[in-house]
N, C-alpha and C positions, 0 to 999 in steps of 0.2 A: 525547488521546495514545494512541497505539498501542503496544503491545509485541509485538514479534516475536522469539521467542528471548529473548536476554538484552538486545535492543536496544529502546529507546524512541523514538519519533518521533511528531511532529504528524500528526494525521488530515488528509487532503486533503479540499478542497471540489470540488464538480462545476465543472469547466472548468479546474481547477488541474493542473499536471503533476507527475508522481513519476517518480523513477529507480529502476529494479529492476536490482540488481547481483548476479551470479551468477559466480563465478570471475573471469575478465578481461573479462567481458562486462558493459556497462551500456545498459539498454534505457530510452530516454525514452517515457512513455506519459501520455496526457490522461485524467482521471477524468470519466466521462460519465454514471455512474449509481452510487447509493449505496443501501443498505437496512440495516436493523438487525432483529435477531431476539432476543427474550427467550428465556432458558432457566432453568430451575431446577435447582440442583445443591444436594444436602444443605440444603434448605429456603432457600437464598439465591438471590435473582433476580439473574441475570447476562445481559449483553447483548452479542451478537455483531455486528460491522459488516462487511459485504461491499461491496467496490468492483468496479465493471465498468470495465475500462480499454481504450484504443484506443492500441495501439503506435503511435508515431510515427516514431521512428528509433533508431539505435544510437549511443551515444556512445563516442568513442575517445580516450584520452589522447594528448597531443602527444608526440612522441619528439624529444629534442634532439639 
């Protein structure tokens, strides 16, 4: 599970697709690489996950 801002979402797997939304734009991208880095903050071990994406296209809402 990933938390971005106040939103929680499932973490993607390599080869899966994700949608990146910003304002009125939605970009479809494929996950092709993932890595994890550990860091320590106030004695607690935390992990950061990084995803590399390949943009595939833009999604547009249908207008009726």
